[in-house]
C-alpha positions in Angstrom: 110.7 105.6 107.3 107.9 103.3 108.4 105.9 103.7 111.6 105.2 100.3 113.1 102.0 99.7 115.0 102.4 97.1 117.7 100.1 94.2 118.6 96.4 94.7 118.3 95.9 94.5 122.1 97.8 97.8 122.3 95.6 99.6 119.7 92.9 101.9 120.9 89.3 100.8 120.2 87.9 104.3 121.0 89.1 107.8 121.0 89.6 109.3 124.5 91.0 112.8 124.4 91.7 112.7 128.1 94.4 110.0 127.9 98.1 111.0 128.2 100.2 110.7 125.0 103.8 109.8 125.7 106.9 110.1 123.5 109.7 107.7 124.7 113.3 107.6 123.9 116.7 106.6 125.3 120.4 106.7 124.6 120.5 110.0 122.6 124.1 110.5 123.5 123.8 114.3 122.8 122.0 113.8 119.4 118.4 114.6 118.6 117.3 113.3 115.2 115.2 116.0 113.6 112.4 113.5 112.9 111.7 113.0 116.6 110.0 116.5 116.8 107.5 115.5 114.1 106.9 112.1 115.6 106.4 113.5 119.1 104.4 116.6 118.0 101.1 115.3 119.4 102.6 113.9 122.6 101.7 115.5 126.0 105.1 114.5 127.6 108.5 113.1 126.6 110.1 110.5 128.8 113.9 109.8 128.4 115.4 106.6 129.8 118.9 107.9 130.2 122.2 108.4 128.5 121.0 111.9 127.4 124.5 112.9 126.7 124.5 116.5 128.0 122.2 119.0 129.7 121.7 120.9 126.4 120.0 117.9 124.9 117.7 117.6 127.8 117.0 121.3 127.7 116.0 121.1 124.0 113.6 118.3 124.8 112.1 120.2 127.8 111.6 123.3 125.6 109.6 121.2 123.2 107.4 119.2 125.6 107.3 118.5 129.3 110.2 116.2 130.1 110.6 113.3 132.6 114.1 111.9 132.4 116.6 109.8 134.3 120.4 110.0 133.9 122.4 107.2 132.4 125.9 105.9 132.9 127.5 108.3 130.3 125.8 111.4 131.7 127.9 114.0 133.5 127.3 116.0 136.7 125.1 118.7 135.2 122.6 116.1 133.9 122.8 114.1 137.1 122.0 117.2 139.1 119.0 118.0 136.9 117.6 114.5 136.5 117.5 111.6 139.0 118.7 108.1 138.6 115.2 106.7 138.9 111.7 108.0 138.4 108.7 106.5 140.1 105.4 108.2 139.5 101.8 107.7 138.5 100.5 108.7 135.0 96.7 108.5 134.8 96.2 105.4 137.0 99.4 103.6 135.9 102.4 103.4 138.2 105.5 104.0 136.1 109.1 103.2 137.0 112.1 104.4 134.9 115.8 103.6 135.3 118.5 103.6 132.7 120.1 100.2 133.5 117.3 98.0 134.5 117.4 94.8 132.5 114.3 93.1 131.2 111.8 90.5 132.4 113.6 87.5 133.8 116.9 89.4 133.9 116.3 92.5 136.0 119.3 94.3 137.4 119.3 94.1 141.3 118.3 97.8 141.9 115.5 97.6 139.4 114.3 94.2 140.8 114.2 95.6 144.3 112.0 98.6 143.2 109.8 96.4 141.1 109.1 94.1 144.0 108.5 96.9 146.5 106.5 99.3 144.2 104.6 97.0 141.8 104.7 99.3 138.7 102.4 98.6 135.8 104.9 100.1 133.4 108.7 99.6 133.7 111.0 101.5 131.3 114.7 101.2 130.9 117.4 101.9 128.3 121.1 101.2 128.0 121.1 98.2 125.7 120.2 100.2 122.5 117.9 97.2 121.7 114.2 98.0 121.4 112.1 95.7 123.4 108.4 95.7 124.4 107.7 92.7 126.7 104.9 91.8 129.1 106.2 90.4 132.4 103.5 88.0 133.6 105.3 87.3 136.8 105.2 90.9 137.9 102.2 92.0 135.9 103.9 94.9 134.2 104.7 96.0 130.7 108.4 96.6 130.1 109.6 99.0 127.3 113.2 99.7 126.2 112.9 102.3 123.4 116.3 101.3 121.9 118.9 103.7 120.7 117.8 107.2 119.7 121.1 108.7 119.0 123.9 108.3 116.5 126.3 106.5 118.9 126.3 102.8 119.6 125.9 99.5 117.8 122.3 99.8 116.9 121.5 99.8 113.2 118.3 101.8 113.5 117.4 104.9 115.4 114.2 104.2 117.2 111.5 106.2 119.0 108.2 105.0 120.6 105.0 106.8 121.2 102.0 105.4 123.1 99.0 106.5 125.2 98.1 105.8 128.8 94.4 105.8 129.5 93.8 105.0 133.1 95.5 101.7 133.5 95.5 100.9 129.8 98.6 101.3 127.7 97.7 101.5 124.1 98.4 102.9 120.6 102.1 101.9 120.7 103.9 103.0 117.6 107.6 102.8 116.7 109.5 105.0 114.4 112.6 103.3 112.9 115.2 105.3 111.0 118.0 103.5 109.2 121.5 104.6 110.1 124.0 105.1 107.4 127.4 104.7 109.0 129.3 106.0 105.9 127.5 109.4 106.2 127.7 109.6 109.9 124.3 108.6 111.2 121.4 108.3 108.8 
């Protein structure tokens, strides 16, 4: 499956080994595609934007790499106890906000909009739609990423994962792994 490199402005011009490499996914619904471990092998952390599916799925990710996750609307009480509804933190010099149901630029959900207005993150991550989106919000001066659907449940036709680097306030080296789903055989 192809790895897609995003727009040139998100490509690194120099090699800085001190930057933080992130593997991003959402909506696994209790399924971890085996290719994600290869794709995220060089990442420093994994971030999950909700609908993990069960605590065992989160535990497998956490055993592989340090995990930051939020719960989604399908997640049960064990996942909700272990992972918050929102994450707001700083990575390098970039303030990051993660919530499962957050909308996207111009159409933020009320809770997400309130936090964006109060906290002014440079990176806003949400899931839920199973639609991969990377959009810059000029009004709020932030990059929005929805990594799409990473599991085998939902209407998405491709399983998607994103990896990128944060170097101070710069977000760069964004790459997407797309894997075709084959509904006749179950998932791919």
